[in-house]
N, C-alpha and C positions, 0 to 999 in steps of 0.2 A: 793376273790369273792365278798366281801362287796362293793368294788368300782364299780362292775358291776351290783348292784341290779337294778337300775333304767333302764338300758339297757336291762337287762334279762326280766324285766316286759314288756318292749317294744316288745321283741321278742315274748313273750307269748300272748300279745294283738294282735299282728300281726297275729299270727298263729289263734287265735280264730276268728279274723276278716275273714280270708281266709276260715275257715271252714264254718262260718255262711253264707258268701256270696255264697260259692259253694253249700251248701245244699239248699240254697233258689233259686238256678237255675241261678244265675247270671254268666255270661261268665268269664272264667279265664283271657281273654284278659284284662278285667277291675280289677277283683279281685286281681290277683297276683300282679300287680304293685301297686294297692292301698295299699295292706298289706305291700309290701316292703317299700314303703314311710313312712308308719306308724313306722315300725321297725327303719328305718333310722332317723326319727324324733326324737325318744326317745334317740338315741345316739348322737344327735347333729350333724350328718352328713349332708353335703350339698345334699339337695333333688333333685334337678334337675341333678346334676352329678351322684347321685345313680341311677336315673331312666334312663337317656339317655345314660350313660356309662356302670356302672356296671351291671345293669339290662339287658340292651340290648346286651351287650357283652356276658353275659351268655346264654341269649336266642338265640343269633346268633350261638354260639358254637354248641348248640344242634341241631338247624336246619342244620347247615353245616354237621355234623356227621350223622344225621339219616333221613334227608328229603328224600333221594333216597329210603329208606327202606319204609317209609310211603307212598311215591308216587307209587312205584310199587306194594306195598301190597294192596293199594286201587284199582288200575288198575285190578290186578289179582282177587280180591274179586269181582269186578263188572262184570268181564268177566264170572266167575263161576256162578254168580247170573243170568245174562241175557241169558246165554246160556242154563240155566236150569239144568246144572251140579250139582249145590249145592243141589237143590231139589231132583234131581234124586238119589244122594248118600243118602240123608235122607230117602227117600221113600224105596229104595232098602234095607237099613239096617233094617228098621222097619218091612218091609215085610218078610225078612229072619228070624227074631228072633221072630216075632209074638206077639200076645196079652199076652202070659204068661210071656214074658220077655220085657213088654212094657217099663219099666224104663231103663233097660239095653240097650234096643235098641236105645232110645233117647241119652242116655249117649254116646254110642259108635259112633253113626252117628255124634254128635257134636265134638267128640275127633278126628275122622278121618278128618273132614273138617278143623279144626283149626290147627291140626298138619301139614297139607298140606299148611297151609298159607293163608287160607281164613279168613277174618276179623271176630271178635266175633259177631258183630251185623248183618252181613250178614248172619252168621249161625243162629242166633236167630230168624230173620225174616223168614228164609226158613224153619227152623225146627219146629217152633211153631205150625203152622197149621197141620203139620202131626202129631206132638205129641198130639194135642188136640184131633184129630180123633181117634188116636190109644188109648189114655187114656180113651176116651169116651166108646169105644168098649170093653175095658178091664175092665172098672169099677173102674179105679185108680183115686184117688182124683185129681181134677184140680190143687189144691195147691201144688202138688208134681212136676209139669211141670218146674217151675222156678228152683228148686234145681237140677233137672235132667239135664237141659241145662247148669246150672252153673257148675255141676261136669265135664261135658264133655268138655266145651269151656272155663272155666275160671280158671282152676286149673292146672293139671299136664301137658297139652299139652302147657300150657302158660309159665311155669317156670321150670319144671323138666325134661321133656323128652328130651333126647339128640337129637340135630338137629332141634328142633322147631324154625321157624323163627320168632316167636313172639319177639316184641320189648323188653319185659322183659328179654329175653334170650340173646338179642343182645347188650344191654347197658353195661354189665360188660366186654365185649370183649376188648373195647378200653382202659380199666384200667388194666387189667391183661394180655394182649396179648394172649387171648385164642380164641377159635372157638365156634361155637354153640354146638359142640359135647363134651364140657368140662366135665370131670368126667362122662363118659358114664355110667359105671355100677351103680354108686351111683344115677345117675338120673333115671335109670330104677327102681332101688329099691324104691326110693321116689315115682315114679309115681305109682308103684304097691300098695304101702301103701295107697296113697291118693285114687286111684281108688277102691281098695278092701274095705277100710274103708267106703268110700262114698256109694258104692253099698250096703254094709251090712247095713248101717243105713237107707238108703232109703227103702230097703226090710223090715227092721223092722217096720219102720213107716207105710209102705203100709199094712203089716200084721195086726198091731194093728188097722188101720183104717177099713179094711175089718171086723174084729171081731166086731168093734163098729157100724157096719152097714153103714159106710160112703162110698160112691162111687163118681163117677164123678158128679159134681154139675150140675143140670138142669138149673141153672141161666146162663143168658148170661153174659160173663165176661165184665168188663168195657172196652170201647175202649180208646186206648192210644191217647193222644194228641200229635200230630206230633211235635209241637214246643217244648213241654216238653221233648219229647224223644230226639230230637236233642240236647237240652241244655246239658242233662245229659250224653248222649252218647259220644258226641264230647269230654268230659272230661276224657273218660275212654277208648277209643278205637282209632284205627288208621283209622276209616272210618266214615265219616259224613252221618247219615241216611237220610238226606235231599236229597242226591243224588240217593237214591234207586229207586224212581219213574221215574228217567230220563233214557234215552236209551230205549230199547225195549226188554222185557223179553219174551223169547220163550215159546210158549204153547206146543211145541212138545219136550218132554224130550228125552235126548240121553240115551244110554244104560249105565249100570253101569260101564262096562269096560271103555267106552270113557269119562265118568264122572270123574273116579278115576284116570285116567292116568295123567293129569296135576299135581295132588297132588303128585303121585309118582316121577314125573320128578323134582319137587322142591326139594324132599328129596334127590334123587340120584345125581343131579347136585351139590347141596350144599355140599354133602359128597365128591364127586370127587374134587371139587374146593378146599375144606379145606384141604384135606389129600394128594391130588396127583398133581393137576394142579399148583396151586400158589407156593407151595414150590419149584417146578422145574422151575419156570419162573423168569427171571432176573428182579430184583426190585431194583437194586442199586441206580437208579435215584430218588427213594423216599427220599434219604438222602440230595438231594439238597435243597437249600433254597426255590426255586420256588415251591416246593411240601410240604413245611412246616417242612423239616428236620425230617421226620417221619420214620417209619420202617414198614416192612411187617406185623409183629405181631400185630401192631396197626391198620391195615386196612383189613387184610386178611379175618376177620370174616364178615364184612360189604360187601366186595367185593363178598364174596361166596353167600350171601344172595341175593344181587342185581342181580348177574348173573343168579342165580336159578330162581328168580321170573321173570326176563325178558325173559329167555328161555321158562319157562313154559307158560307165557302169550302169546308169539308168537305162540307156538305150539297149545295152546288152541283155540286162534282166527282162526288158520288154520283148525283144525279138526272140528270145530263148526261153520265154516264160514256161512253156510246156515242158522243157528239158530241166527245169529247175523246180522240182515239186516240194523240195524242202528249202525254199528260198530264204526263210529266216535263219535256218541253221547254216546255210552257205554264207550268209552275210555275217553272221556272228563269228564264224570260223575265219573269215577273212579279216575281220576287225581284230579278233584275238591274236591272229598271227603276226600283227604288226607290233605288238606290245614289247616281246622280249627283244627283237632285233633293235628297236629304236632305244630302248634302255641300255642294251649292250654297247651300241655305238656312242650314246651319250655318256656312258660311264668312261669310255676311252677319252672323250672330250673333257670330262671332269678330271681325269688324270692329267691330261694335258694342261688344264688350267692350273692345277697345283703346281706342276713343274715350272710353268711359265712365270708364276708368281714368286719363285724362289730367286734370291739375289744372284745365285750362281748362273741362272739362266741367261743373263746378260752376255756372259761368255759364249754359250751356245748360239745365242741370236746373232752376236757379232760374227761368229764363225760362218754362219749361213750367208749373212749379208756380205761377207768378205770374198765369197766365191767369185773367181774371175768370170767375166761374161755379162755381168749386170743383172738386174732383177728377173729376166726370163730365165737365166741359167739358175740363178739362186732359188727362185721358187720351185723349178724343176727338181734341184737337188733336195730341197727340204721336203717336198711332197713325197719324192721317192724314198728318202731315208725313213720318214715316219711311217709311210706305208709298209716298208720293209720290216721295220721294228714291230709294228703292231700286227702285221699280217692281215691288215685290213685296208682296203682302198679308201673307203668312206671314213673310217676312223682316223687313219693316217692324214688324209687331206683335211679333215676337221680340225685335227690338233695343229697341223701346220698353219692353217689360215687363221685359226682362233689365236694363236700366238703371234703370228707375223703378218696376218692379212692386211691390217691397217697400215703397217710400215710399207708392205709391198705396194699398196695402193697410192700411197704418198710418193714413193720413189718413182712409180710408173708416171704419175702426173707430172713430177718435176722433170723426167727425162723425156717426156712426149711419147710414151709408150701407151698404146690404145688398151683401155681396160679388157676389150674383148680378146685381145691377143693374151693377156695375162690369165684370163678365165680359161681359154682353151688349153694353154700350156699347163696350167695347174691341174685340169681335169685329165688330161692325157697322162700326166706324170703319176698321178695317183694309182694307176692301174698297172704299172711296170713291176718295180721291185716289190709290190704288194703280192706278187704271184710267186713268192718263194715258197719252199715246201711247207712251212707252217702255217700258210694261208688257210683260213677256214674254209674258203670256197674250194680250193684245191683238194684239201683232205676230204671234205664232204663229197665232192664229185667223184673222186676214186672210190668212196665207199658206196655211192649210189650205183656206180657201174661195175662193182666187184672187181676193181683193178687195183694195181700196187703202185707205189712210188717208183720202184725199180723198173716196172715195165712201161709206164706211161709218162712219168714226170718230165723226161727230157724233152719229149715233144710238146708237153703243156709249157714248159719253160721256153722253148723256141717260139711258139705262136703266141704265148701270153706275156712274155717278159722281153724277149729279144725283138720281135716284131714291133711292139709299142715304142721301145727305146729307139729303134731306128726311125719310125714315124715322128716321135718326139724331137729328134735331132733335126730332121728336115723341117719341121714346123718352126723351130727356134730360128734355123737359118733363113727361111723365107721371111719370117716375122721381122727379123733384124734388117732384112734387104728392103722389104716392101710394106711393112706394118701389117695391121689386121685387115684381112679381106675374106 
């Protein structure tokens, strides 16, 4: 290890630079290659080659594998937004549960939308005005709106619930040959823990606030700066908020049934493609060189999500056609909204590719693999650490698996650990330490809601970090005892 002290110092400085630049709002398109060049410089590597070859090859692989998911996710989210379906779902859920269950109503409305494939910040922008009105009527402190949205949109529906089309649940598929429904029962158990713990905690805080005489603040929340929101959100989600004003948002809201139908279509088509359609389709051609000599297990997960989002988007555009008078602009906005987020995340992967190719990274890799508890604990630590460093669940997970995914897959096979268990542990792990204060999703959510770190972050941390860590511990323990189920 002593031979790599200087190089390891360079990696630490590069990571520190990446965190600093990201926290200050610099685009990852510049921050990630800059940090990669610093790491390469400390190792005496050729800088131009590391940037234009190693970095760009890592970036390109991520774009190749996941851009269709970002693209269709952006289109689907924009269609849900402009048709009024997202707002209709939010209002219907809050009206049904009422003032007495204001926090639960916001959490479940966000959960339903994100589980159905609607982008995080499309949900946040749609739900916040509804949540603000409901919390004001119910006398619930304004500072609890961000953690309520975070619990519903940024936690179990992003990483734990089987079938969620979130990118954090999609990334492990390529490494473990799994589907979005990997380890379904364990995923449901983890989701129940995260949701139950989060609702309990928010209810506890709400009760204490009422006893202290605290209610919804009469002060006008600060208005979010559009450029600030864009900078942070594009580093954390698959939708660029700058495209939200484009297109034409319907003022006439559809019924709850018509609004929720596209969400159900995403889930049903995804399930059918994963379990019934693709396994019965001839895919022998994938072994040919022109298709990369791959296999169905490596692409079936992505194909299922892409098909589900495409079909749901077509049906959504059809049933809400009258509410989408500027359909072309809506589609353009949704497609454009996917570009910056996918390039930002891919740039993080490119940074990880440069670091992973450095000789000193062998020390880092051996350190992760030496973590007591075997591959399950090791992959949980790796995904958590990288997510915490980058402040991005998807970016951290992609870096961890791009660097160590093949090794983990081989270790799991040799030790008889089911790939689905590895998938679920990796996905849940990505969303825990990633919720530290510098996380782009956290900062953006606070900006959207006009809240502060001081007022709301403790509750965001409890529902978005502590809850998932508890669930992760339970899943690993159950997985070690009973395997994947």
